[in-house]
PDB file of N, H, CA, C and O in Angstrom:
ATOM      1  N   MET A   1      95.616  85.695 107.796  1.00  0.00           N
ATOM      2  CA  MET A   1      94.143  85.948 107.931  1.00  0.00           C
ATOM      3  C   MET A   1      93.801  87.441 108.091  1.00  0.00           C
ATOM      4  O   MET A   1      92.784  87.918 107.587  1.00  0.00           O
ATOM      5  N   ALA A   2      94.628  88.120 108.765  1.00  0.00           N
ATOM      6  H   ALA A   2      95.454  87.733 109.175  1.00  0.00           H
ATOM      7  CA  ALA A   2      94.414  89.618 108.959  1.00  0.00           C
ATOM      8  C   ALA A   2      94.586  90.253 107.681  1.00  0.00           C
ATOM      9  O   ALA A   2      93.800  91.137 107.340  1.00  0.00           O
ATOM     10  N   TYR A   3      95.594  89.869 106.892  1.00  0.00           N
ATOM     11  H   TYR A   3      96.233  89.151 107.168  1.00  0.00           H
ATOM     12  CA  TYR A   3      95.729  90.505 105.584  1.00  0.00           C
ATOM     13  C   TYR A   3      94.557  90.334 104.607  1.00  0.00           C
ATOM     14  O   TYR A   3      94.192  91.250 103.870  1.00  0.00           O
ATOM     15  N   GLN A   4      94.009  89.178 104.632  1.00  0.00           N
ATOM     16  H   GLN A   4      94.305  88.434 105.231  1.00  0.00           H
ATOM     17  CA  GLN A   4      92.831  88.845 103.829  1.00  0.00           C
ATOM     18  C   GLN A   4      91.685  89.748 104.150  1.00  0.00           C
ATOM     19  O   GLN A   4      90.995  90.290 103.287  1.00  0.00           O
ATOM     20  N   SER A   5      91.513  89.885 105.507  1.00  0.00           N
ATOM     21  H   SER A   5      92.074  89.445 106.207  1.00  0.00           H
ATOM     22  CA  SER A   5      90.373  90.664 106.066  1.00  0.00           C
ATOM     23  C   SER A   5      90.571  92.132 105.593  1.00  0.00           C
ATOM     24  O   SER A   5      89.627  92.764 105.118  1.00  0.00           O
ATOM     25  N   LEU A   6      91.770  92.645 105.724  1.00  0.00           N
ATOM     26  H   LEU A   6      92.537  92.132 106.109  1.00  0.00           H
ATOM     27  CA  LEU A   6      92.121  93.979 105.334  1.00  0.00           C
ATOM     28  C   LEU A   6      91.919  94.174 103.816  1.00  0.00           C
ATOM     29  O   LEU A   6      91.418  95.207 103.372  1.00  0.00           O
ATOM     30  N   ARG A   7      92.298  93.219 103.082  1.00  0.00           N
ATOM     31  H   ARG A   7      92.705  92.379 103.442  1.00  0.00           H
ATOM     32  CA  ARG A   7      92.147  93.298 101.581  1.00  0.00           C
ATOM     33  C   ARG A   7      90.676  93.336 101.224  1.00  0.00           C
ATOM     34  O   ARG A   7      90.253  94.122 100.377  1.00  0.00           O
ATOM     35  N   LEU A   8      89.879  92.460 101.889  1.00  0.00           N
ATOM     36  H   LEU A   8      90.223  91.821 102.577  1.00  0.00           H
ATOM     37  CA  LEU A   8      88.472  92.470 101.562  1.00  0.00           C
ATOM     38  C   LEU A   8      87.763  93.838 101.877  1.00  0.00           C
ATOM     39  O   LEU A   8      86.944  94.344 101.110  1.00  0.00           O
ATOM     40  N   GLU A   9      88.160  94.407 103.107  1.00  0.00           N
ATOM     41  H   GLU A   9      88.826  93.996 103.730  1.00  0.00           H
ATOM     42  CA  GLU A   9      87.576  95.737 103.490  1.00  0.00           C
ATOM     43  C   GLU A   9      88.025  96.829 102.446  1.00  0.00           C
ATOM     44  O   GLU A   9      87.255  97.737 102.133  1.00  0.00           O
ATOM     45  N   TYR A  10      89.250  96.722 101.932  1.00  0.00           N
ATOM     46  H   TYR A  10      89.876  95.984 102.186  1.00  0.00           H
ATOM     47  CA  TYR A  10      89.722  97.679 100.971  1.00  0.00           C
ATOM     48  C   TYR A  10      88.961  97.485  99.680  1.00  0.00           C
ATOM     49  O   TYR A  10      88.684  98.490  99.026  1.00  0.00           O
ATOM     50  N   LEU A  11      88.600  96.299  99.253  1.00  0.00           N
ATOM     51  H   LEU A  11      88.825  95.483  99.784  1.00  0.00           H
ATOM     52  CA  LEU A  11      87.980  96.133  98.029  1.00  0.00           C
ATOM     53  C   LEU A  11      86.442  96.533  98.092  1.00  0.00           C
ATOM     54  O   LEU A  11      85.800  96.753  97.065  1.00  0.00           O
ATOM     55  N   GLN A  12      85.950  96.605  99.237  1.00  0.00           N
ATOM     56  H   GLN A  12      86.471  96.427 100.071  1.00  0.00           H
ATOM     57  CA  GLN A  12      84.565  97.030  99.461  1.00  0.00           C
ATOM     58  C   GLN A  12      84.409  98.602  99.226  1.00  0.00           C
ATOM     59  O   GLN A  12      83.308  99.074  98.943  1.00  0.00           O
ATOM     60  N   ILE A  13      85.442  99.319  99.342  1.00  0.00           N
ATOM     61  H   ILE A  13      86.337  98.935  99.572  1.00  0.00           H
ATOM     62  CA  ILE A  13      85.374 100.796  99.088  1.00  0.00           C
ATOM     63  C   ILE A  13      85.022 100.999  97.569  1.00  0.00           C
ATOM     64  O   ILE A  13      85.521 100.306  96.682  1.00  0.00           O
ATOM     65  N   PRO A  14      84.159 101.965  97.359  1.00  0.00           N
ATOM     66  CA  PRO A  14      83.779 102.272  95.951  1.00  0.00           C
ATOM     67  C   PRO A  14      85.056 102.620  95.168  1.00  0.00           C
ATOM     68  O   PRO A  14      86.018 103.167  95.706  1.00  0.00           O
ATOM     69  N   PRO A  15      85.013 102.261  93.819  1.00  0.00           N
ATOM     70  CA  PRO A  15      86.334 102.388  93.039  1.00  0.00           C
ATOM     71  C   PRO A  15      86.880 103.804  93.032  1.00  0.00           C
ATOM     72  O   PRO A  15      88.092 103.997  93.131  1.00  0.00           O
ATOM     73  N   VAL A  16      85.986 104.824  92.916  1.00  0.00           N
ATOM     74  H   VAL A  16      85.001 104.667  92.836  1.00  0.00           H
ATOM     75  CA  VAL A  16      86.583 106.260  92.878  1.00  0.00           C
ATOM     76  C   VAL A  16      87.228 106.564  94.221  1.00  0.00           C
ATOM     77  O   VAL A  16      88.348 107.073  94.255  1.00  0.00           O
ATOM     78  N   SER A  17      86.596 106.285  95.263  1.00  0.00           N
ATOM     79  H   SER A  17      85.686 105.871  95.236  1.00  0.00           H
ATOM     80  CA  SER A  17      87.073 106.507  96.577  1.00  0.00           C
ATOM     81  C   SER A  17      88.291 105.782  96.865  1.00  0.00           C
ATOM     82  O   SER A  17      89.202 106.314  97.500  1.00  0.00           O
ATOM     83  N   ARG A  18      88.359 104.557  96.418  1.00  0.00           N
ATOM     84  H   ARG A  18      87.619 104.125  95.901  1.00  0.00           H
ATOM     85  CA  ARG A  18      89.577 103.617  96.615  1.00  0.00           C
ATOM     86  C   ARG A  18      90.818 104.221  95.856  1.00  0.00           C
ATOM     87  O   ARG A  18      91.943 104.257  96.354  1.00  0.00           O
ATOM     88  N   ALA A  19      90.510 104.680  94.632  1.00  0.00           N
ATOM     89  H   ALA A  19      89.596 104.650  94.227  1.00  0.00           H
ATOM     90  CA  ALA A  19      91.602 105.291  93.789  1.00  0.00           C
ATOM     91  C   ALA A  19      92.061 106.583  94.411  1.00  0.00           C
ATOM     92  O   ALA A  19      93.270 106.815  94.439  1.00  0.00           O
ATOM     93  N   TYR A  20      91.196 107.451  94.917  1.00  0.00           N
ATOM     94  H   TYR A  20      90.214 107.263  94.895  1.00  0.00           H
ATOM     95  CA  TYR A  20      91.638 108.757  95.556  1.00  0.00           C
ATOM     96  C   TYR A  20      92.411 108.367  96.813  1.00  0.00           C
ATOM     97  O   TYR A  20      93.491 108.908  97.053  1.00  0.00           O
ATOM     98  N   THR A  21      91.865 107.401  97.658  1.00  0.00           N
ATOM     99  H   THR A  21      90.988 106.961  97.463  1.00  0.00           H
ATOM    100  CA  THR A  21      92.571 107.162  98.889  1.00  0.00           C
ATOM    101  C   THR A  21      93.968 106.633  98.664  1.00  0.00           C
ATOM    102  O   THR A  21      94.939 107.015  99.317  1.00  0.00           O
ATOM    103  N   THR A  22      94.014 105.702  97.669  1.00  0.00           N
ATOM    104  H   THR A  22      93.225 105.391  97.138  1.00  0.00           H
ATOM    105  CA  THR A  22      95.332 105.098  97.322  1.00  0.00           C
ATOM    106  C   THR A  22      96.313 106.151  96.831  1.00  0.00           C
ATOM    107  O   THR A  22      97.500 106.109  97.151  1.00  0.00           O
ATOM    108  N   ALA A  23      95.779 107.140  96.013  1.00  0.00           N
ATOM    109  H   ALA A  23      94.814 107.174  95.752  1.00  0.00           H
ATOM    110  CA  ALA A  23      96.720 108.168  95.535  1.00  0.00           C
ATOM    111  C   ALA A  23      97.149 109.083  96.713  1.00  0.00           C
ATOM    112  O   ALA A  23      98.285 109.556  96.746  1.00  0.00           O
ATOM    113  N   CYS A  24      96.284 109.313  97.620  1.00  0.00           N
ATOM    114  H   CYS A  24      95.361 108.929  97.593  1.00  0.00           H
ATOM    115  CA  CYS A  24      96.690 110.134  98.763  1.00  0.00           C
ATOM    116  C   CYS A  24      97.687 109.445  99.644  1.00  0.00           C
ATOM    117  O   CYS A  24      98.605 110.092 100.148  1.00  0.00           O
ATOM    118  N   VAL A  25      97.548 108.170  99.849  1.00  0.00           N
ATOM    119  H   VAL A  25      96.803 107.644  99.439  1.00  0.00           H
ATOM    120  CA  VAL A  25      98.469 107.419 100.666  1.00  0.00           C
ATOM    121  C   VAL A  25      99.882 107.349 100.000  1.00  0.00           C
ATOM    122  O   VAL A  25     100.921 107.571 100.621  1.00  0.00           O
ATOM    123  N   LEU A  26      99.819 107.016  98.670  1.00  0.00           N
ATOM    124  H   LEU A  26      98.975 106.836  98.165  1.00  0.00           H
ATOM    125  CA  LEU A  26     101.127 106.960  97.910  1.00  0.00           C
ATOM    126  C   LEU A  26     101.859 108.356  97.905  1.00  0.00           C
ATOM    127  O   LEU A  26     103.074 108.464  98.071  1.00  0.00           O
ATOM    128  N   THR A  27     101.038 109.370  97.707  1.00  0.00           N
ATOM    129  H   THR A  27     100.051 109.282  97.572  1.00  0.00           H
ATOM    130  CA  THR A  27     101.661 110.736  97.713  1.00  0.00           C
ATOM    131  C   THR A  27     102.233 111.047  99.044  1.00  0.00           C
ATOM    132  O   THR A  27     103.359 111.537  99.129  1.00  0.00           O
ATOM    133  N   THR A  28     101.511 110.785 100.084  1.00  0.00           N
ATOM    134  H   THR A  28     100.597 110.387 100.014  1.00  0.00           H
ATOM    135  CA  THR A  28     102.021 111.099 101.389  1.00  0.00           C
ATOM    136  C   THR A  28     103.312 110.224 101.673  1.00  0.00           C
ATOM    137  O   THR A  28     104.272 110.777 102.209  1.00  0.00           O
ATOM    138  N   ALA A  29     103.371 108.970 101.358  1.00  0.00           N
ATOM    139  H   ALA A  29     102.591 108.521 100.922  1.00  0.00           H
ATOM    140  CA  ALA A  29     104.421 108.124 101.504  1.00  0.00           C
ATOM    141  C   ALA A  29     105.729 108.654 100.657  1.00  0.00           C
ATOM    142  O   ALA A  29     106.864 108.596 101.129  1.00  0.00           O
ATOM    143  N   ALA A  30     105.445 109.162  99.389  1.00  0.00           N
ATOM    144  H   ALA A  30     104.523 109.209  99.006  1.00  0.00           H
ATOM    145  CA  ALA A  30     106.561 109.650  98.654  1.00  0.00           C
ATOM    146  C   ALA A  30     107.156 110.951  99.239  1.00  0.00           C
ATOM    147  O   ALA A  30     108.346 111.224  99.078  1.00  0.00           O
ATOM    148  N   VAL A  31     106.315 111.737  99.914  1.00  0.00           N
ATOM    149  H   VAL A  31     105.349 111.515 100.045  1.00  0.00           H
ATOM    150  CA  VAL A  31     106.773 112.968 100.520  1.00  0.00           C
ATOM    151  C   VAL A  31     107.589 112.550 101.846  1.00  0.00           C
ATOM    152  O   VAL A  31     108.651 113.099 102.140  1.00  0.00           O
ATOM    153  N   GLN A  32     107.068 111.648 102.530  1.00  0.00           N
ATOM    154  H   GLN A  32     106.205 111.202 102.291  1.00  0.00           H
ATOM    155  CA  GLN A  32     107.741 111.201 103.783  1.00  0.00           C
ATOM    156  C   GLN A  32     109.105 110.569 103.486  1.00  0.00           C
ATOM    157  O   GLN A  32     110.062 110.779 104.232  1.00  0.00           O
ATOM    158  N   LEU A  33     109.195 109.784 102.381  1.00  0.00           N
ATOM    159  H   LEU A  33     108.418 109.613 101.775  1.00  0.00           H
ATOM    160  CA  LEU A  33     110.481 109.183 101.957  1.00  0.00           C
ATOM    161  C   LEU A  33     111.377 110.065 101.201  1.00  0.00           C
ATOM    162  O   LEU A  33     112.433 109.651 100.723  1.00  0.00           O
ATOM    163  N   GLU A  34     110.947 111.349 101.081  1.00  0.00           N
ATOM    164  H   GLU A  34     110.089 111.686 101.470  1.00  0.00           H
ATOM    165  CA  GLU A  34     111.633 112.405 100.388  1.00  0.00           C
ATOM    166  C   GLU A  34     111.967 112.150  98.929  1.00  0.00           C
ATOM    167  O   GLU A  34     112.983 112.607  98.406  1.00  0.00           O
ATOM    168  N   LEU A  35     111.075 111.401  98.289  1.00  0.00           N
ATOM    169  H   LEU A  35     110.249 111.029  98.714  1.00  0.00           H
ATOM    170  CA  LEU A  35     111.213 111.186  96.893  1.00  0.00           C
ATOM    171  C   LEU A  35     110.810 112.437  96.030  1.00  0.00           C
ATOM    172  O   LEU A  35     111.355 112.755  94.973  1.00  0.00           O
ATOM    173  N   ILE A  36     109.759 113.105  96.649  1.00  0.00           N
ATOM    174  H   ILE A  36     109.316 112.847  97.507  1.00  0.00           H
ATOM    175  CA  ILE A  36     109.323 114.361  96.093  1.00  0.00           C
ATOM    176  C   ILE A  36     109.073 115.349  97.219  1.00  0.00           C
ATOM    177  O   ILE A  36     108.934 114.919  98.364  1.00  0.00           O
ATOM    178  N   THR A  37     109.010 116.597  96.969  1.00  0.00           N
ATOM    179  H   THR A  37     109.123 116.946  96.039  1.00  0.00           H
ATOM    180  CA  THR A  37     108.764 117.615  97.974  1.00  0.00           C
ATOM    181  C   THR A  37     107.340 118.215  97.770  1.00  0.00           C
ATOM    182  O   THR A  37     106.797 118.134  96.668  1.00  0.00           O
ATOM    183  N   PRO A  38     106.761 118.794  98.792  1.00  0.00           N
ATOM    184  CA  PRO A  38     105.534 119.397  98.612  1.00  0.00           C
ATOM    185  C   PRO A  38     105.558 120.516  97.584  1.00  0.00           C
ATOM    186  O   PRO A  38     104.587 120.756  96.866  1.00  0.00           O
ATOM    187  N   PHE A  39     106.642 121.160  97.541  1.00  0.00           N
ATOM    188  H   PHE A  39     107.431 120.965  98.124  1.00  0.00           H
ATOM    189  CA  PHE A  39     106.884 122.300  96.525  1.00  0.00           C
ATOM    190  C   PHE A  39     106.783 121.733  95.078  1.00  0.00           C
ATOM    191  O   PHE A  39     106.205 122.354  94.185  1.00  0.00           O
ATOM    192  N   GLN A  40     107.359 120.555  94.900  1.00  0.00           N
ATOM    193  H   GLN A  40     107.828 120.051  95.625  1.00  0.00           H
ATOM    194  CA  GLN A  40     107.309 119.918  93.528  1.00  0.00           C
ATOM    195  C   GLN A  40     105.822 119.613  93.158  1.00  0.00           C
ATOM    196  O   GLN A  40     105.388 119.772  92.017  1.00  0.00           O
ATOM    197  N   LEU A  41     105.080 119.166  94.203  1.00  0.00           N
ATOM    198  H   LEU A  41     105.433 119.036  95.130  1.00  0.00           H
ATOM    199  CA  LEU A  41     103.717 118.730  93.883  1.00  0.00           C
ATOM    200  C   LEU A  41     102.819 120.085  93.557  1.00  0.00           C
ATOM    201  O   LEU A  41     101.872 120.047  92.771  1.00  0.00           O
ATOM    202  N   TYR A  42     103.191 121.173  94.189  1.00  0.00           N
ATOM    203  H   TYR A  42     103.961 121.204  94.827  1.00  0.00           H
ATOM    204  CA  TYR A  42     102.447 122.286  93.978  1.00  0.00           C
ATOM    205  C   TYR A  42     102.827 123.177  92.797  1.00  0.00           C
ATOM    206  O   TYR A  42     101.951 123.648  92.072  1.00  0.00           O
ATOM    207  N   PHE A  43     104.020 123.394  92.613  1.00  0.00           N
ATOM    208  H   PHE A  43     104.732 123.012  93.202  1.00  0.00           H
ATOM    209  CA  PHE A  43     104.632 124.307  91.580  1.00  0.00           C
ATOM    210  C   PHE A  43     105.320 123.664  90.582  1.00  0.00           C
ATOM    211  O   PHE A  43     106.372 123.095  90.872  1.00  0.00           O
ATOM    212  N   ASN A  44     104.839 123.654  89.274  1.00  0.00           N
ATOM    213  H   ASN A  44     103.983 124.116  89.039  1.00  0.00           H
ATOM    214  CA  ASN A  44     105.458 122.989  88.181  1.00  0.00           C
ATOM    215  C   ASN A  44     105.732 123.992  87.046  1.00  0.00           C
ATOM    216  O   ASN A  44     104.856 124.165  86.199  1.00  0.00           O
ATOM    217  N   PRO A  45     106.861 124.645  86.980  1.00  0.00           N
ATOM    218  CA  PRO A  45     107.116 125.723  86.148  1.00  0.00           C
ATOM    219  C   PRO A  45     106.999 125.249  84.616  1.00  0.00           C
ATOM    220  O   PRO A  45     106.563 126.040  83.780  1.00  0.00           O
ATOM    221  N   GLU A  46     107.344 124.113  84.304  1.00  0.00           N
ATOM    222  H   GLU A  46     107.698 123.470  84.984  1.00  0.00           H
ATOM    223  CA  GLU A  46     107.249 123.579  82.933  1.00  0.00           C
ATOM    224  C   GLU A  46     105.709 123.684  82.436  1.00  0.00           C
ATOM    225  O   GLU A  46     105.367 124.214  81.379  1.00  0.00           O
ATOM    226  N   LEU A  47     104.913 123.136  83.303  1.00  0.00           N
ATOM    227  H   LEU A  47     105.191 122.705  84.161  1.00  0.00           H
ATOM    228  CA  LEU A  47     103.343 123.252  82.907  1.00  0.00           C
ATOM    229  C   LEU A  47     102.884 124.620  82.806  1.00  0.00           C
ATOM    230  O   LEU A  47     102.066 124.934  81.941  1.00  0.00           O
ATOM    231  N   ILE A  48     103.402 125.538  83.711  1.00  0.00           N
ATOM    232  H   ILE A  48     104.066 125.283  84.414  1.00  0.00           H
ATOM    233  CA  ILE A  48     102.875 126.919  83.799  1.00  0.00           C
ATOM    234  C   ILE A  48     103.457 127.686  82.534  1.00  0.00           C
ATOM    235  O   ILE A  48     102.686 128.375  81.866  1.00  0.00           O
ATOM    236  N   PHE A  49     104.665 127.594  82.223  1.00  0.00           N
ATOM    237  H   PHE A  49     105.291 127.034  82.766  1.00  0.00           H
ATOM    238  CA  PHE A  49     105.323 128.503  81.301  1.00  0.00           C
ATOM    239  C   PHE A  49     105.404 127.891  79.848  1.00  0.00           C
ATOM    240  O   PHE A  49     105.351 128.613  78.853  1.00  0.00           O
ATOM    241  N   ARG A  50     105.529 126.598  79.786  1.00  0.00           N
ATOM    242  H   ARG A  50     105.572 126.011  80.595  1.00  0.00           H
ATOM    243  CA  ARG A  50     105.577 125.965  78.415  1.00  0.00           C
ATOM    244  C   ARG A  50     104.175 125.560  77.881  1.00  0.00           C
ATOM    245  O   ARG A  50     103.860 125.626  76.693  1.00  0.00           O
ATOM    246  N   HIS A  51     103.395 125.148  78.851  1.00  0.00           N
ATOM    247  H   HIS A  51     103.651 125.094  79.816  1.00  0.00           H
ATOM    248  CA  HIS A  51     101.974 124.675  78.390  1.00  0.00           C
ATOM    249  C   HIS A  51     100.936 125.638  78.732  1.00  0.00           C
ATOM    250  O   HIS A  51      99.759 125.354  78.511  1.00  0.00           O
ATOM    251  N   PHE A  52     101.272 126.767  79.259  1.00  0.00           N
ATOM    252  H   PHE A  52     102.229 126.998  79.439  1.00  0.00           H
ATOM    253  CA  PHE A  52     100.326 127.880  79.588  1.00  0.00           C
ATOM    254  C   PHE A  52      99.202 127.502  80.403  1.00  0.00           C
ATOM    255  O   PHE A  52      98.065 127.851  80.085  1.00  0.00           O
ATOM    256  N   GLN A  53      99.446 126.781  81.481  1.00  0.00           N
ATOM    257  H   GLN A  53     100.369 126.497  81.740  1.00  0.00           H
ATOM    258  CA  GLN A  53      98.351 126.439  82.378  1.00  0.00           C
ATOM    259  C   GLN A  53      98.143 127.630  83.400  1.00  0.00           C
ATOM    260  O   GLN A  53      98.692 127.646  84.501  1.00  0.00           O
ATOM    261  N   GLU A  54      97.379 128.534  82.980  1.00  0.00           N
ATOM    262  H   GLU A  54      96.933 128.521  82.085  1.00  0.00           H
ATOM    263  CA  GLU A  54      97.232 129.804  83.772  1.00  0.00           C
ATOM    264  C   GLU A  54      96.568 129.563  85.055  1.00  0.00           C
ATOM    265  O   GLU A  54      96.834 130.259  86.035  1.00  0.00           O
ATOM    266  N   LEU A  55      95.644 128.529  85.096  1.00  0.00           N
ATOM    267  H   LEU A  55      95.429 127.964  84.300  1.00  0.00           H
ATOM    268  CA  LEU A  55      94.990 128.233  86.376  1.00  0.00           C
ATOM    269  C   LEU A  55      96.014 127.821  87.532  1.00  0.00           C
ATOM    270  O   LEU A  55      95.873 128.217  88.689  1.00  0.00           O
ATOM    271  N   GLN A  56      96.968 127.063  87.153  1.00  0.00           N
ATOM    272  H   GLN A  56      97.083 126.741  86.213  1.00  0.00           H
ATOM    273  CA  GLN A  56      97.949 126.674  88.071  1.00  0.00           C
ATOM    274  C   GLN A  56      98.701 127.965  88.497  1.00  0.00           C
ATOM    275  O   GLN A  56      98.922 128.135  89.696  1.00  0.00           O
ATOM    276  N   TRP A  57      99.084 128.832  87.637  1.00  0.00           N
ATOM    277  H   TRP A  57      98.904 128.694  86.663  1.00  0.00           H
ATOM    278  CA  TRP A  57      99.776 129.962  87.930  1.00  0.00           C
ATOM    279  C   TRP A  57      98.909 130.868  88.893  1.00  0.00           C
ATOM    280  O   TRP A  57      99.398 131.378  89.901  1.00  0.00           O
ATOM    281  N   ASP A  58      97.588 131.036  88.516  1.00  0.00           N
ATOM    282  H   ASP A  58      97.191 130.622  87.697  1.00  0.00           H
ATOM    283  CA  ASP A  58      96.680 131.812  89.389  1.00  0.00           C
ATOM    284  C   ASP A  58      96.580 131.255  90.745  1.00  0.00           C
ATOM    285  O   ASP A  58      96.557 131.976  91.743  1.00  0.00           O
ATOM    286  N   THR A  59      96.517 129.874  90.786  1.00  0.00           N
ATOM    287  H   THR A  59      96.536 129.288  89.975  1.00  0.00           H
ATOM    288  CA  THR A  59      96.445 129.314  92.177  1.00  0.00           C
ATOM    289  C   THR A  59      97.727 129.538  92.983  1.00  0.00           C
ATOM    290  O   THR A  59      97.713 129.796  94.187  1.00  0.00           O
ATOM    291  N   TYR A  60      98.844 129.422  92.236  1.00  0.00           N
ATOM    292  H   TYR A  60      98.854 129.212  91.258  1.00  0.00           H
ATOM    293  CA  TYR A  60     100.099 129.608  92.974  1.00  0.00           C
ATOM    294  C   TYR A  60     100.206 131.005  93.501  1.00  0.00           C
ATOM    295  O   TYR A  60     100.704 131.168  94.615  1.00  0.00           O
ATOM    296  N   ILE A  61      99.795 132.002  92.821  1.00  0.00           N
ATOM    297  H   ILE A  61      99.391 131.870  91.916  1.00  0.00           H
ATOM    298  CA  ILE A  61      99.827 133.417  93.201  1.00  0.00           C
ATOM    299  C   ILE A  61      98.823 133.580  94.397  1.00  0.00           C
ATOM    300  O   ILE A  61      99.140 134.227  95.394  1.00  0.00           O
ATOM    301  N   PHE A  62      97.634 132.988  94.267  1.00  0.00           N
ATOM    302  H   PHE A  62      97.376 132.462  93.456  1.00  0.00           H
ATOM    303  CA  PHE A  62      96.604 133.186  95.317  1.00  0.00           C
ATOM    304  C   PHE A  62      97.106 132.548  96.608  1.00  0.00           C
ATOM    305  O   PHE A  62      96.940 133.159  97.663  1.00  0.00           O
ATOM    306  N   PHE A  63      97.687 131.403  96.596  1.00  0.00           N
ATOM    307  H   PHE A  63      97.822 130.906  95.738  1.00  0.00           H
ATOM    308  CA  PHE A  63      98.060 130.693  97.885  1.00  0.00           C
ATOM    309  C   PHE A  63      99.312 131.443  98.376  1.00  0.00           C
ATOM    310  O   PHE A  63      99.521 131.560  99.583  1.00  0.00           O
ATOM    311  N   TRP A  64     100.156 131.959  97.438  1.00  0.00           N
ATOM    312  H   TRP A  64      99.985 131.864  96.458  1.00  0.00           H
ATOM    313  CA  TRP A  64     101.354 132.672  97.980  1.00  0.00           C
ATOM    314  C   TRP A  64     100.887 133.986  98.776  1.00  0.00           C
ATOM    315  O   TRP A  64     101.360 134.258  99.880  1.00  0.00           O
ATOM    316  N   LYS A  65      99.972 134.739  98.170  1.00  0.00           N
ATOM    317  H   LYS A  65      99.588 134.518  97.273  1.00  0.00           H
ATOM    318  CA  LYS A  65      99.456 135.875  98.806  1.00  0.00           C
ATOM    319  C   LYS A  65      98.675 135.624 100.140  1.00  0.00           C
ATOM    320  O   LYS A  65      98.641 136.462 101.042  1.00  0.00           O
ATOM    321  N   MET A  66      98.025 134.361 100.199  1.00  0.00           N
ATOM    322  H   MET A  66      98.053 133.681  99.467  1.00  0.00           H
ATOM    323  CA  MET A  66      97.269 133.978 101.348  1.00  0.00           C
ATOM    324  C   MET A  66      98.317 133.675 102.467  1.00  0.00           C
ATOM    325  O   MET A  66      98.199 134.122 103.608  1.00  0.00           O
ATOM    326  N   TYR A  67      99.317 132.908 102.069  1.00  0.00           N
ATOM    327  H   TYR A  67      99.413 132.545 101.142  1.00  0.00           H
ATOM    328  CA  TYR A  67     100.253 132.541 103.204  1.00  0.00           C
ATOM    329  C   TYR A  67     101.314 133.558 103.568  1.00  0.00           C
ATOM    330  O   TYR A  67     101.858 133.561 104.672  1.00  0.00           O
ATOM    331  N   PHE A  68     101.584 134.406 102.622  1.00  0.00           N
ATOM    332  H   PHE A  68     101.142 134.404 101.725  1.00  0.00           H
ATOM    333  CA  PHE A  68     102.562 135.557 102.866  1.00  0.00           C
ATOM    334  C   PHE A  68     101.965 136.882 102.457  1.00  0.00           C
ATOM    335  O   PHE A  68     102.311 137.435 101.413  1.00  0.00           O
ATOM    336  N   PRO A  69     101.077 137.385 103.272  1.00  0.00           N
ATOM    337  CA  PRO A  69     100.420 138.574 102.886  1.00  0.00           C
ATOM    338  C   PRO A  69     101.393 139.818 102.994  1.00  0.00           C
ATOM    339  O   PRO A  69     102.233 139.906 103.890  1.00  0.00           O
ATOM    340  N   ILE A  70     101.228 140.690 102.095  1.00  0.00           N
ATOM    341  H   ILE A  70     100.546 140.619 101.367  1.00  0.00           H
ATOM    342  CA  ILE A  70     102.013 141.953 102.112  1.00  0.00           C
ATOM    343  C   ILE A  70     101.356 142.977 103.002  1.00  0.00           C
ATOM    344  O   ILE A  70     100.203 143.362 102.812  1.00  0.00           O
ATOM    345  N   SER A  71     102.120 143.400 103.970  1.00  0.00           N
ATOM    346  H   SER A  71     103.057 143.087 104.125  1.00  0.00           H
ATOM    347  CA  SER A  71     101.521 144.350 104.955  1.00  0.00           C
ATOM    348  C   SER A  71     101.128 145.700 104.260  1.00  0.00           C
ATOM    349  O   SER A  71     101.975 146.338 103.635  1.00  0.00           O
ATOM    350  N   GLN A  72      99.939 146.091 104.369  1.00  0.00           N
ATOM    351  H   GLN A  72      99.250 145.573 104.877  1.00  0.00           H
ATOM    352  CA  GLN A  72      99.534 147.369 103.737  1.00  0.00           C
ATOM    353  C   GLN A  72      99.711 148.641 104.690  1.00  0.00           C
ATOM    354  O   GLN A  72      99.318 149.767 104.387  1.00  0.00           O
ATOM    355  N   GLY A  73     100.339 148.318 105.850  1.00  0.00           N
ATOM    356  H   GLY A  73     100.658 147.403 106.096  1.00  0.00           H
ATOM    357  CA  GLY A  73     100.644 149.414 106.879  1.00  0.00           C
ATOM    358  C   GLY A  73      99.326 149.542 107.685  1.00  0.00           C
ATOM    359  O   GLY A  73      98.227 149.160 107.283  1.00  0.00           O
ATOM    360  N   GLU A  74      99.565 150.085 108.781  1.00  0.00           N
ATOM    361  H   GLU A  74     100.457 150.396 109.107  1.00  0.00           H
ATOM    362  CA  GLU A  74      98.416 150.364 109.731  1.00  0.00           C
ATOM    363  C   GLU A  74      97.774 151.774 109.311  1.00  0.00           C
ATOM    364  O   GLU A  74      98.453 152.779 109.098  1.00  0.00           O
ATOM    365  N   GLN A  75      96.531 151.722 109.230  1.00  0.00           N
ATOM    366  H   GLN A  75      95.979 150.906 109.403  1.00  0.00           H
ATOM    367  CA  GLN A  75      95.824 152.997 108.901  1.00  0.00           C
ATOM    368  C   GLN A  75      94.897 153.303 109.892  1.00  0.00           C
ATOM    369  O   GLN A  75      94.211 154.321 109.802  1.00  0.00           O
TER     370      GLN A  75
END
């Protein structure tokens, strides 16, 4: 009974939100089970260098600089 109730609630979610939520849960589960790493999700060298996806490269550099800022020295 509880499973049917949960299933009905899940099916009441709009399709786009349901797909996004399902993708998030599956991705989280895959990372927790160590099937993939967060780095693999974020950085894909084949797409960047072979298929020239500059946006992904720009995003990678932006976040790298944001999380590991280079010290400019105290002025």
